[in-house]
N, C-alpha and C positions, 0 to 999 in steps of 0.2 A: 431144412428149408424146403418150402413148396416150390417145385420147379415147373408147375403147370404154366403154360403161356398165359400172359395177360391178353384178354380178347377185346377188340375194339369194334364199335359200329361207327362208321363215318356217315353222317347225314348231310347230304349235299355234295354233289360232285361237279361243282363249277371249277373255276381256276384254282382256288385254294384247296378244295377237296381232292382234286386230281393231284395237286402238288404234294399233299400229305401222303397219298398212296405211293407216289413215286419216291418221296423221301424215305419212307419206311423200307421200300424195296432196295434202294441204293445204299442206305446206311444202317441196315438192320444189325450187322455184326458189331458196329461201333456202339449202338444203343444197348445191345445185349451185354457187351462187356461193361458198360457203365451201370447197368441195372441188376445184372445177375439173373434176369428173366427174359425169355423171349416175348416179343410183342407181336401180336398177330391180328390182322383185320379179318373178322369173320362175316361181317355184314356191311353193305353200303345201301344207303337210301337214295334212290334216283328215280326220276320219272320215266326214264327210258333205259332199256338194256344197253349196257356199254360193252362192246367187244374188246376194249383195251384193258379191261379189268381181269385179273387172274381168275381162272375158272373155279378155284376153291373158295372164292368169296361170294356169298349169297347176295343177290341184288333184289330189291323190292321197292315199290312205291308206298308201301304201307308202313309208315314210320312208327306208328303206335304199336304195331305188331313187332317190329324190330327191337324196340327198347324193352320189350317184355321177355326176350329170349334168354335162356340160361347161359348161352355161350357169348354173352356180352357183359363185360365188367365195366367198361368206360364208354360213354356215348360222346362222340365228337360232333358237335353241332356246328355246321358251316353253311347253313341255308340262308341266314340273314332274315331280316324282318322281325316284327314284334308280335305277330299273331300265332301262326302255326308253330313257330319256334318256341314261343312261351308255353303253349299247350304241351308240346312234345317234351320239353325240358322238365316241366313240373311232373308230368307222368313218369318220366324216367327216374326222377328223384324218388317218387313214391315207390318205385320198383327197386330201389336200392342201388341204382347205377350212379357212378361218379360222372361228372360232366366236364368236358373241355369245350370252350366256345371262343369264337372270335367276334361275337355279336355285341358290339359296343352299344348300339341303340337299345337292344333288349335289356341289357344290364343297367344302363343309365336310367331307363324309364321304369323298369320292373325289378331291378336287382335286389332291393330291400326284401321284397316278397320271396324271390327265388333263393336268396342266401338264408333267410329264416327257415324256409322249408328244408333246405339242404341240412342245416344244423339240426333240425328236429328229426331228420331221418338218418343222421350219422353218415352223410356223404359230403363230398367236396365239389365245388364248382371252381374251375381254374380258367383264367381268361387273359393270359399274357398277350395273346394275339389280338386282343380287342383294342389296344392302344399302341400306336407307333410301330406296328409290324415287327421288324427284326431287332428293334432296340428293346432290351429286357427291362423296360422302365418299371413295370409292375414289381418284378423281383427286386430291383434296386430300391424302390421306395419301401416295400414291405420288409425286406431283409437287409440289404446292404447298408441302408441308412436308419436301421431300426433303433439305434442308440441316440439318434439326433432328434432335436426339435426342428421341424421344417417350418421356416418362416414364410417362404413363397416359392412358387415355381412359375416359369413362363416357357411356353413352347410353341414351336412350329409343328403342329400335329395334324395338318392336312396337306398332303403333297401336291394336290391339284392347285390349291390356292397359292402355295409357294412357287410352283412352276409359273403361274400366271404373273405373280409379282416380279419374279426374276426376269422373265421375258420383257415385261413392260419397262423395267429399268435398263437391262443390258442392250436391248434391241430397239428401244423407243417405240414400242408398238402399243396400240390401244387395247383396252380390256376385251372388247367384243372379238377382235381379231385373234387374240391369244386364246380366248376361251374356245373358239371354233377349232383351233389347232389341238388344244388339249382334248377335245372330244374326238377328233380324228385319230389321235394317238392312243386313245383308250384311257387317258388319265382322268377324264371327266365323263360322267354319264350323259345320255341324251337329255335328261332332266338334271341339270347340274346344281339344283337348289341346295342340296345338303352340303355340297362343297363350298360354293361361292357365297352362300349366306351364313356360313359358320356353324350350321347345325351339327355336322359331323364332328367338328372340333369341339363343340359344346358337349356332345355325348362323351367324348374322350376326357375332356376336362372334368366332367362330373366324377368319373372313376378316379382320376388322379387326385382330385381334391379330397375325396373321402378317405383314400389311403394315406394321404399326407397328413390330414388333420384329425382323423378319427371321428368323422361325422357321417350321418346317413346320406345316402345318395339323394341328390336334390336337383335333378336336371331342370325342372321348371323354374328354378331361381337363378339360372345362369343368364347374365346379360349377353346378348348375341347380336353382333353387327357384322355384315358381310363386306365384300370388297367390290361390289358392283358399281359403286359410285366413285371409286378411285380413278383419277384421270392422269393422263400422261403429263399434264401440266404440274400436278402435285408431286408426281414421282421425280420430275426434273428439279423442282424447287427444293424438295427434301434432300436430294443428292448435293445440290449446291450448298446447302446449309450443313452438310456433314452427316446426314442421316440416311437411312434406308427404311422403306416402308415394308413391314412384314405383317402377315395376318397371324396374330398370336392369341393363345389362350393363357390367361393369368388366374392363379389361385393364390390369394395373399391374406395372411393374418394382419389385423389392425387392432390397436388399442384405441378406443374412441375417447373423446373428451370426458365422457361419463365414467371412464374406467372399465367399461364393458368391452369384451373382446368381440370383434366381428370379422367376417370373412368376405372378401371380394371374390366373386366368380364371374369372369368376363372374357368374352371373345370379341376381338375387334382389330381393325388395321391399326398399326402402331409405328410411329417413328422411333427408331433406336439408333444409337451412334454407330457409324461405320466400323469403328475399331472393335466393337463388341463381337465376340465369336459368333453369337446367334445371328448377327447381321450378315454373316458370310456363309450361311447355309443356303444353298441355291438349288434350283431345279425341283425335283420331286422329293428331295430328301427331307427327313424330319429331324428335329433336335429339341431336347428339353433341358433347360437350365434350372437347377435346384439350389436354393440358398438355405442352408441349415446350420444349426449350432450343435457341435463345435466345428464341423468339417469345413464350413464356408461354402463357396460356390463350386458346383460341379456341373459338367455339361455332358450330355449323352446324345450321340449322333449316329444316324444310319438310315437304312431304307425303311420307309414307313408303310409300304404296301408291296403287292406283288406275290406271286405264288411261292417263290423261294423264301422270302423273308417271313411271310405269314405262316407258311408250313413249318418253318424252323421254330417259331414261337409256339405253335400248337403242339409240336412234338416235345418241346422242352417241358411243357406242362404234363404231357403224358409220362415222360421219363420220371418227373418228380413223383407222380402218383405210383408208378410201378416200383420205384425204389422203396417207397413206404410200404407197399404191399409185400415186397420181397423180405422186408425186415420183420414186420409184425402181423402181416395179413390184415392190416387195418390202415387204409390209405389216408385216414384222417389223423393218425397218431403223430406224424412228423411234419405236417403241413401247417403253415401259419394261418391265422383267421382270414376269412374272405376279404375283409377290409383292413387287414393288418392289426387292428386293435381287437381285443376281446369284445364280442357282440354287446355284452351288458355294459361296457364302458364307453360306447359311442355317445358323444355328447351333442346337444342341440344348439351349439354356437350359432348365433344369428347370422344368416346370409344377408349382407347389406344390399339395399336397393340401389338402383343405378344412380339415384340422386345423391347417395352417400359416397360414391366412389371418388377416389382422389387420383388424378393424373395431371401431367403437364399437357399442353395443347399446342398444336399448330393450327392457326386460323388463317384462312385466305378470304379476303374481302374484295369485292369488286366495287370501286368507288368512283364518283365523279371527280374530275380533275379540278377541284375547287379548293380555295384557301380554307383552312380551319377544319377540314374533314378529320384529319388525324387527331386534332385536339379534342373533338367531340368523342371520338372512339376511345381515346385514352382516358378521358374523364369518366365514361361509363364503366370501363374496366376498373378504374381506381375506386369508384363508388361501390363496386361489387367485391372489393377486397381481393382483386386479382393483380398479381405482380407480373409486369411485362419483362421478359428476358431480352427480346430483340424485336425491332420493327424494320422491315425491308420493303421498300417501294420498288415494284418491278415495272418495266415498260409494258405498254399495252400488248395484250395477247395476240392481237392481229391488227393489221393496218387500217381496218375499217372501224375500229372501236375507239371511242374517246374516253372510255372508262379505264381505270388503272387497277391492276391487282396489287393489293397490299398484304404482305405476310407478317403476321404477328405471332411470336413465340411467347407463351406464358408459362410461368412456374406452376408446379402442382397446386391444384385448387379443388375444392369440393365441387362435384358436378352440378349440384343445385345452383351454386353461384354462377357457374359458367353458362347454364341454361338461361338464367335470368339476364345476364349480360348480353348474350347473343340475341335474345328477343328484343332488347332495347336497341342494339346496334342495327338490326335488320329494319327497325322502324324508322331509322333516319332517312330523310329524303336523299341524302348524298350517297347512300349505300344502295346499289342498283340490283343486287341479286342476293340470294340466300348465302349466308356465311358457310363456307366449307370448313369443317373441323375434323382433325385427325388427332387422336390421342398420342402422347409422347411419353416415353419411359426411358430413363438412362440406364436401367438395369444395374444400378450400382449400390442400392441400399444394402 
């Protein structure tokens, strides 16, 4: 057996990169016992010299030079972004280096190209840290559930959004107030768009869906809706009705009326029943529920971000590669395909448009206190083949208003029908504002 140390280059020494260096220093003996090979950092890519880095590790800002060095077996990319990171990873692959990355945006948007190049060059790209931090959901989907047919998955996969929704519910605070605190605490960036508009979750959902269903990565087809329009009023009404609002990512197989299979990929606020485990995941934690045949529903919970959780996932990928190298001197020999299925078997199952999605709905209408208002609304819903589950009329939201909020819960319906009905309802003279809609899912199918 070759006992030469496996040599790493860490590109990017932010919070996660520093966490990886510290983790390797603290747990090196444990990892050596697990792999049979020493793991050694030989290079770090950093824009400024770091005095806290051991002196035997070479530091440089020239990333393209680092990935060409002979004393680098695995490149760990922790820079983020989709431009320089893509250039460096593709160049590293061409030089025969294996890749470990936490870069969900890069893989969601360019992963098909990156994985194809890695296959052509006989190297592997590992990315456990790209989704849900310390939860090993990639390994679970690719390996632990490999014998199952996955029907759907739903997840809280952005901790910032979950923190905001938790605070709005538990402390009755408004969105803007909680967002400001999330930024102060470091949970949200100065520009929080990726978190609060669902883009970060959509990147992660893209990866999960491809692994679950054996389809190419298709980030551009994910329906994405953020939480910026969620009000304290809706959080309160949802709670009174026995639901909680969570910002969820869904990937779901469906058999259409034509017999064709389609896949829903969607990120949006969702009412889910209070008693469902996913509804009780609070703060910055992440959780993913998977429904598969034959195992049924399983739930995976833990820290979705932070130096420790992400560094743990990064080094788990490194350990897998090192084990393979220790056995065969070929780190591709014992690793599963990048997207769980053999590349030539990935299928082009159609991703359904937003008009074709099917969910239940919570609707909040602001209406005049006139006779016959509800009769008109229910007539429109009936004509659109929408089944009403419940109607609740609430007192005026404030003492100065003569309008009344009406809450309507409807059973699952094709979104196209819901869009048409809402347009007709909003056209009524007795409806005084835009209809607020939030999708609803019982998570019981």
